[in-house]
N, C-alpha and C positions, 0 to 999 in steps of 0.2 A: 504493500500500500504506500509506503514511504517513497519507493522508487517512482511510482506513478505520479505522486504529488510533485516530486522533484522534476520529472520530465515535463509535467504540465507547466510548472513555473519557468522552466528553461524555454519552452515554446513561447510563453508570454514575453519573456525578455527578448527572444529572437524577433518576435513581431514588433515590439517597441523599437528595436534597433533598425529593422527594415523600414518601418513606417516613418521614423525620424529622418533617415537618410534620403529616402525617396520623396521628392516633392513634385511640384507642377512641371518643372523642367524635364523630369523623367517621363511623366505621362504624355507630354506633348511630343516627345522625341527630340526636341531641339537640343537638350543637354547631351544626349547620347551621341547625336551627330557631331556636335562640336568637339567632344572629347575622344570619340572612338570611330564612328562610322566614316567620317570624312577621310580617314587614313587607310581604309580598305582592310587588307589582311593584317597590316600592322595594328589596326584598331582592335582586331580580334585578339591579338596577343596582348594588347593593352587592357582589354576586359579581363583576361586571365590574371594579369599582374595586379590590376586594381582589386579584383576579387580576393586574391591572396593577401593583399594589404588589409582589406576589410576584415578578413578572418583572423589574421595574426594581430593586427593593430587593435581591433575591437576587444579581443580576448586579453591582450596585454594591458590595455588601458583600464578595463574593468577590474581585472584581478589586482592590478597595482593600486587602484583607487580603494578597493575593498581592504587590502592589507594595510593601507595607510589610515583606514577609517574615515576617509574623506566624505563629507556630507555635501560638498559642492565642488564645482570645477576649480574654484579659487584655491582650495586646499591641495588639490592635485597639482596645480600650477606652481605652488610653492616648492614642491618636491622636484618637479621637472625643471623649472627655470631659476630656482633660488629665491631667497627672501627679497633681494633688492629689485630684481627684474619682474617678479611675479605680479606686483600690483599693476604695472603697466600692461602686462600680457592679459591679465584678468579684465582690465578696463577695455582693451581692444576686443577681446573675445566677447565681452558683454555687449559691446556695440555691434559686433558681427551677428550674434544670436538675435539681438533686438532688431537689427536691420533686416535679416532674412525673415524673421517672423512678420515684420511689417510688410515685406514684399508678398508673403503668402496671404496675409489678410486682404491686401489690395487685390491679389489674384483671385481670391474668393469672390470679391465684388465684381471683378471682370467676368467671371464665369456666369454669374446671375444676369449681368447686363447683356452679354453677347449671346448666350445660349438660351436664356429663358425670357429675355426681354423685360426683366425686372429692373427697377432703379438700382444702381450700384450701391447706394447707401443702405438700401433694404437688405441686400445680400450680405454686406459687411455686418450690419446689425444682427442678422440672423446667425451668422457665423460666430460672432463674439458672444451672443447669448448662449449658443450651444457649447462654446468653449468654456464659458463660466460655469455651466452645469457640470461639465466633465472635471473642471478644476476643483469644484466643491466636493466631488467624489474622491479626489486625491488619486492615489496610486491605482485604485480599482478602476477609476474612470479612464486613466491612461492606458491600462492593459486592455480594458473592454473595447475601446475604440479601435486599437491596433489589431486585436485578435479578429475583429470583424472586417476591417478594411484590407489588411494584407492578403488574406486568401482571395479576396475579390480581385486584387491586382494580379495575383498569380493566375487565376482562372482566365482573366481577360487576355493576358499575354500568351498563354498556352493556346487559347481558342484562335487567336489571330494567326499564330504560327502554323497551326494545323490547317486552317483554312487556306493559307497561302501555299502550303505544301501540297494539299489536294488539288489546288488550281495549277500546280506546276511552276510556280514563280519563285521558289526558293533557290538561292545560289545560282542566279542567272549568269550567263557568260558576261565577262567584263566587270563583274561585281567584286572581283578579288584583287584588283590593282592595289598595290601597297605603297605607302609613303613612309619611309623610314627616316624622316628628318628628325632633328633634335626636338622640335616641338611635339612631334608624334611620340617620341620616347618619354618626354616629360609629362605628357597628358595624364596617364594613369596615376602618376605620383601626386600631381596637383589635385586631381579629382578625388582620390582617396583621402588625401590630407585635409582638404577643405571640408569634406563631409564628416570625417572623424572629428575634426575640431568643432563642428556644429553639433554633432551627436553627443559630444562630451558632456554638454550641459544636462542631458537626460541620462546618459549611461552611468555617470558617476554616482548620483543619488540612488539609481535603480540597483547598482551593484552593491551598495552599502546595505540596502534594505532587503536584499535577497536572502534566502534561507541559509545558504552556505556557498563556499567557493566553487564547489563542483557544479552547482546549478549555474553560477555565473559563467564558468568556462563553457559549459554546454550551450547556454543561451547565445554567447558571443559567437561560437563556432557555427551553430545552426543559422544565426542571423547572417554571418559572412557568406555561408554557402548559398542561402536564399538570395542574397544580393547578387552574388556571382551569376546564379541561374537566371534571375530576372534581367540583368544586364545583357547576358548572352542571348536570351530569347529576343529581346527588343532590338538589339544590335543586328541580329540575323535578319529580322523582319525588315529593318530599315536599309540594310545592305542589299537586300533583294528587290527593293522598290526603286524604280528608275527615276521617279519625278519628285524627289524630296529636297533637292539642293536649295531651291528658292522659297520653300514653304516655311511660314512662321510656325505652323503646327503640323509638321509632317505626318505624325501618326494619325491625325484626323483624315488626311488624304488617303492613307492606307485603309482605314476603316470604311470610308465612303466607297472606295474602289472595290474592295473584296468582301465587305460584310456590312452593308449599309444598315441592316436591321439592328446592329450592335451599337449604332452611333450614340443613342441616348445612354446606353450602359457605359460607353466610353466617357461621356460627360460626367456621369456619376463617379467613375474611377478618378478622373481629374480632380473633382471636388474632394473626394475622399483622401487623395494624396495631399492636397493642399491642407485639408483639415488636420490630418495627422501631424504635418509639419508645424502648423499653428499650435496644436496642443503640446507637441514636444518642446517647442520654443518657450511657451508660457510656463510649462512645468519646470524646465531647467532654470529659467529666470526667477521663478517663485522660490525654488530651493536655494538659489544663490542669495536672494533677498532675505530669506529666512535665516541664513547663516550670518548675514550682517545685522539683522534685527530679529533676534530669537523670539521675541514676544509677538511677532506679527501674525503668524498663523494664517488661517484662511482669508482674513481681510486683505492680506498682501495679494492673493490671487485676484480678488475683486478689483483692487487698485490697479494691478497690471492690465486687466481687461479694459478698464476705463481709460488708462493712459494710451493703449493701443487704438482706442476708438478715435484718437486724434489723427491717425494716419488716413482716415477715410477721405479727406479732401484730395489726397494724392492718388495718381493712377499707377497701375501695375508696372507699366513700361518705364515710367519716370523713376520709380523707386529702384527698379532692377538696375538701371544704368548708374544710379548713385551709390549703391551699397555693395555690388558684386565685384567690381574691379579690384584686383590685387589680393582678394581674400584667399585664393588658392595658394599663392606664393607665401603669404604670411603663415598659413597653416602648415607648410612643409617643415617649419622649425619644430612644430609639435611632433610630427612623424619621426623626425631625426632624433629628438630627445627621448621618445618612447623606446627607440632602439638602443640609445647610448646609456640611459640610466639603468642602474641595477634594480632588479625586482626586490622590493622590501621583503624581509623575512616574515613568516607567518606569525 
């Protein structure tokens, strides 16, 4: 019975890991094209490298945080970067997490406006209201949302791949051209580093609150393998589709071409991925704020939701262009230090 309980918690941790890393950029296909598909066969190698980094880096980060007893990413940063540099790193990382969360909230408004014809503000208000409900449920809410959304992502990706395979469009001639430039070689490292840095806000407190270290390791490895599989599935689909280069939302073109009946399911998947990123960001920021103000408790979650309501006047594209540049390169330092620092003793 105990083993079943541990595996169940490991799967919950894996779902949180996947749901936090995967955002709207993944669902639209734009992020996968930019980091992997544009490089052809070299991009496929990049997916494998990035997947290995997610599996190794996620496990190392979570086990390290647990052994340190870190309640927030600030405490882990003190060990990785040292006492002098860690306040600056934590400030930058907090800005990054807040920035990405703001982008996702604006993205939720864009989905409602563009796909449903609703006012953007109404979509943002609905998203923040749902996020507040999940925040008040604390860790159970975080697990519950991701355990529902992540299987939906997997089902969607597998369905599209199988549909293209039966239509004979997978691995078309000319789709395997490779670009082995320095930029192509660096892409999987910057992608994994950036996403690990963002996920750190969630993974650190989740690791501390897990039943034991074995559960943490299993969850991280399962999450890394799931991320690798999802990346490979979507990369293969996009690599096989001939008209994605100029599309803002290339996966939408794939769905319309090969499986139009799934289009509304695809919209739900996009929103689900945005929502898990919003929840992950808010959860991590709330845990960090709780470490700074121990007496805050749940009112901190309410305050964070109210503060993020202030991003509603901004549009998704405007926020994206403001907060994303250089984040990947800043995050590479975290990846390097995870490798360099010794694992604390139990």
